[in-house]
N, C-alpha and C positions, 0 to 999 in steps of 0.2 A: 453464508451459513456455514459452509465447510471451514472457512477461515476462523469463524468463531469457535467451532468445536475443536479445531486444532490448537488454538491458544488456550482454551479451557483445559484440554488434556495436558498440554505442556505445563500449565500452572499447577495442576494436581500432582503431576510427576515430580516437579521441583519440591513441593511441600512434603510429599511422601518421602522423598530421598533425604531431605533435611531432618525430618523427625525420626526416621530410621537410624540415621547417624547419631542423633542426640540420645535416643533411648538405648542404642547399642553400645554407648560409651562405657558403661560399667563392665560389660563382658570383655571389651578390649583391654581395660585396665587389669582384669584378672588374668587374661592371656599373657600380658606383658610382665606380670608379677611372677617371680620365681617361686614364691611360696605355694604350697598346695592347700586348697580350701575344701572343707566339707560341703557337699551340695546344699545342706541347710544354711550354712553360713553364706554361701554364694547367693542363695535366693533371698536371704534377709537383707544383704547389702543392696542387691539389685532392686528389690521391692522398695527399700528405703529411698533410693535415688528416684525411682519412678513416682513414689508418693510426693517427693519434693517437686518433681516436674509436672505433676498433675494440674496445679493451678495455671501454669504457663500454657499447657496444652488446651485447657478450657478457655483461657484468654484468647488464644489463637483461633479456636473454633468460633467463639462469639464475635470476635473482631472481623475475621475474614468472611464469614458466611451470614452475619447479621448486620453489624454496624456499617461496614463498607458498602455493601449493595443497597441497603435500605435507607441509609442516612447520608453517608459521604458522597456517593455517586449521584444521589438525587439532590445534592447541594443543601442538605439540612445540616449546615456546619455546626451551629450551636447545639443542636440535639446530638450530633455525633460526639462533640467534646464532652458534654454532660454525661452521656451514656458511657463513654470510655472511662471517665474518671470514676463513675459509680461502679463499673465492672471491676476496675483495678482495685478500688477500695474494698469491694465485697470479697474478691478472691484472695487478696493479700493482707487484709486487716480483720474482717469479720470471720471468714472461714477458718483461718489458723487458730483463732481463739476457741472455736468449737471443736476442732479435730486435732489440733497440735501437730500439724503437718510440717511446720517449718523448724522443728527442733534440729540443730546441727547433728546430734547423735541421739536419736530417741531411745536406742537400746540402753545407753548408759543411764539416761534419766529413769527408765523403767527399773534398771538394776539398782539405782540408788534408792528409789522409792521402796522396792522390796526389801532392801537391807534395813531401812528405817523401821518397816513394819515388823521384821523378824527379830529385832533387838530384844533379848529377854529381859534385861533390867538396866537401870541407870547406875553406873558405877560412881562411887564416892570419890572425893577429891584425892584421898590418900592412895586410891588404887592406881592412879595414873603414874607413869614413870616421871622422874624428876625432869624438869625442863633442860633442854640443851643449852649450852653456853654460847652457841654460835649466834651471830647477829641475825636479826630478822631479814635483813636485806640479802644475806647469803643464802638463807634457807628458801626464801620466797622472792625471787627477783621480780621487779616491776613488770606487769604484763604489757604486751604491745597494745598501742591504741588502735582499735579497729572500728570501722563504722558499724552502726547497728545492723543486726542481721536482717531486719525488715526493710531497711533502706536499700540494702544490696538487691533484694528481690524486686523492689519497685523499680530500681534503675534498670535491672535486666528486663523487666516487663515492658518498660518504655522502649528499650532497644528492640525488643521483639516486635512491638507494634510498628516501630519505624522500619524495620526490615520487611515486615509483611506489607506495609504500604509501598515500599520501594518496588518490590516484585510485582504487586498488583497493578500499580500505576504504570510501570514500565511495559508490562504485557498489554495493558489497555491502550497505551499509546501506539504500540505496534498494530493492534487490532483496528484502532481508529484510522491509522495511516492507510491500511489496506482497504478499509471501507471508502476512504476519501479517493483513493486511486480508482476503485471500482466505479464510484459515482462519476468521477471525471471521465472515465472510459465510456460509460453509458451516455453521458452528456455529449462526448465527442461523436459517438456513433449516431446519436439523434440529430446532431447538427449537420453531420455529413449527409445523412439521409435527406434532411430538409434541403440542403444545397443541391443534391441530385434531383429531387423532385422539382426544384426551381429550374434546373438546367434542362431537363427533358422537355417540358412544354416550350421553353424558349427555343430549343433546337428544332422541334417540330413546327413551331410557328414560322420560323425562317424558311424551313424546307417547303412548307405548304405555300408560302408566298412565292417561292421559286416556281412551283408547279402551276400556280395560278397565272403567273406571267407567261408560262409556256403554252397554256391552253389556247390562247388567241394567236400565238405566233406559229406554233407547229404542233398539231395534234398528235402526230406519231411520237415526237420527242416527249410530249407530255405523258403518253402511255408508258414509254420506256422509263421515264423518270419515276413514275409510280412503282414500277418493278424495282428500280434501284432503291427507292424509299423503303420498300418492304424489307429489303436486306438490312437496311440501317435500323428499322424498327425491331427486327428480330434480335439484333445485337443489343439495342437499348433495353428491350423488355426482358431478355433472358440472361444477359451477361452483365449489364451495368449495375444490377442490384447486388452483385458480389463486392466484397471489400477490396479484392485485387483481381487482376486479370493478366494474362500473359502479354508480353510486348508484341508478340506476333499477331494476336487477335486485335490489339489496338491499332496496329499498322494496317491490317486488313480493313478495319472499319474506316480509317482515314482514306484509304484507296477507293473504297466504295463511295465515300462522300465526294471525293474529287471527281470520280466518274460521273456522279450526279450533277455536279456543277459544270462539267464540260458540256453537258447537254443543254444547259441554259444559256451560257454565254457564247458570244460570237468568236470569230477567229482573231479578234483584236486582243484577246486575253491569252497570254502565254503562261503555261503552268509547268514548272519543273519540280520534280521530286527526286530526292536522294535518300532512299530507304535502304537499309542493309539487305544484301542478298541472302545471307545466312543470319537469321535473327537470333540473338542470344536468348537463352532460356531465363528470362528475367520477369519478375512480377511487378506490376505498377498499378496505381489506382485507375479505374476505368473512367472514360470520358474526360480525361485531363487535358489532352492536346486539342480536342475538337473545338473548344471555345476559341482558342487562338487562331485556329484555321478558319473558323467561321468569320471572325473579325477581319481576317485578311480578305475574304471574298466580299464581305459586306461593305468595308470601308476602303478597300484598295482597288476596286474594279469600277471602271467607267465605260458606259456604252459609246461615248463620244470620243474617247482618247484610248490610245494603246495602253494596256495594263499588263502587269506581270506578277506572278506569285512564285516564290521559290521556297520549298519546304524540305527540311532535312532532319533525319534522326540518326544520331551517331552514338557510339559507346565511347565514353571518356574515362579517365581515371577517377573522376568524381561521381560517375553514374551514367545516366541517360541524358543526352543533350538534344532538346528540340529547338530548332531555329526556323524562323519564318521571316522572309524578307519580301515585302510587297510594295507596289507603287502607291504614291500619294497624289491625290488630285484636289483641285481647288474646291470642288463641290462637296468633298467628304472631309476636308481638313479640320472643320470645326464641329463635326458631328460627335455626339456623345456615344460612348461605347456600350451603354446599357448595363445590364446586370452581369454580363458574362465575365468581364475582367474582375469585378469585385468578388464574384463567386469563386473564381479560381484562386484569388489571393487568400480568401478565407480558408478554402480547402487546403491550400499549401501550408498555411500556418497551423491548421489543426492536424494535418498529417505529419509534417516534418519539423514543426517549430521554426527554428532559424537555419536548419540544415538543408538549404536549397538556394538556388540562384535564379532570380527572375528579374529581367531587365527589359524595359520598353524604351526604345530610343527612336527618334525621328529627326529628319532634316527637311529641307524644302521639297524634296521629291520622293521620299521613301519612309517606310516604317520598318523597324527591325525589332523582333522579339526573340529573346533567348531564355530558355527555361532548362535548368539542369537539376535533376532530382536523383537522389540515391535509390537504389533498388530496395523494395520492401523486403524485410527479413522474414 
């Protein structure tokens, strides 16, 4: 709405400025002229020019405030063309016949008419002086060929309509482009929220499965796990709804999740973390790294074999680099990764376009994930 008012105000300012220049042209001519004019003469000349410009001004008002919004923008093209032709014909053909506003010099015509009316008598042929011996071509040179006066005004009227259309459609295109960007932004926000709502139940489902497995194994660990889960829930409920979060809070969330996982798995799992001691003050999207870390625990850990997970977050020239390296076992080699990876790919595309790096590589015994994102501005 603000954008619409801004473009409307800009359009009216442009039109007002142009018409002030046009209507002020006679005054500029008198200022540049070295002769001195009586105020009455000045007003007669200015009013004469304004009288000539009156049909053009009326054409502009009708075209800009009636024909364009009511016909052209509503795609009534035939009605627009017919109405425009009728308007130009009425203003430049019918109206001049009634009011004589298109006379090149109306004062001279009125003066000639008054002279004819005030002539006292008709002189006889002998009263006239003898004809001059000069040739007619010398006395009255051939006049220059000029287009009809009405045709000139119609051409100017068509140019005025074209100029009006150019400004109006250009500003409309700017307005439509801003509306499109706003709609795309709203769609982006809606899709991101949808992906977050998909992620949160997915995350809690996996965590509750971990607690369920601990209840029969170690009751005390299960209680401690519930406490750790409450910390994670607090972050997800109060921080994850934000569009961005500090890197420090995201790292703290990952540490709490790793602490929760340590309670579930046995000593056969080795977990190594490499997080920065002094975390840079950088904003990133929330819950972006947890999906990759979840997959490492879900698909890279075995109760029968030794397993390892190595997680690191570093600052690089391109932004923030998240790397996760974990073991690969035969029982998990062919498992589907679920909605987590697809969600993160969609979020990355919506947030960064192509301005990120995301690679998933594997060999016979390990998986390696690398994600590099630029900081949010």
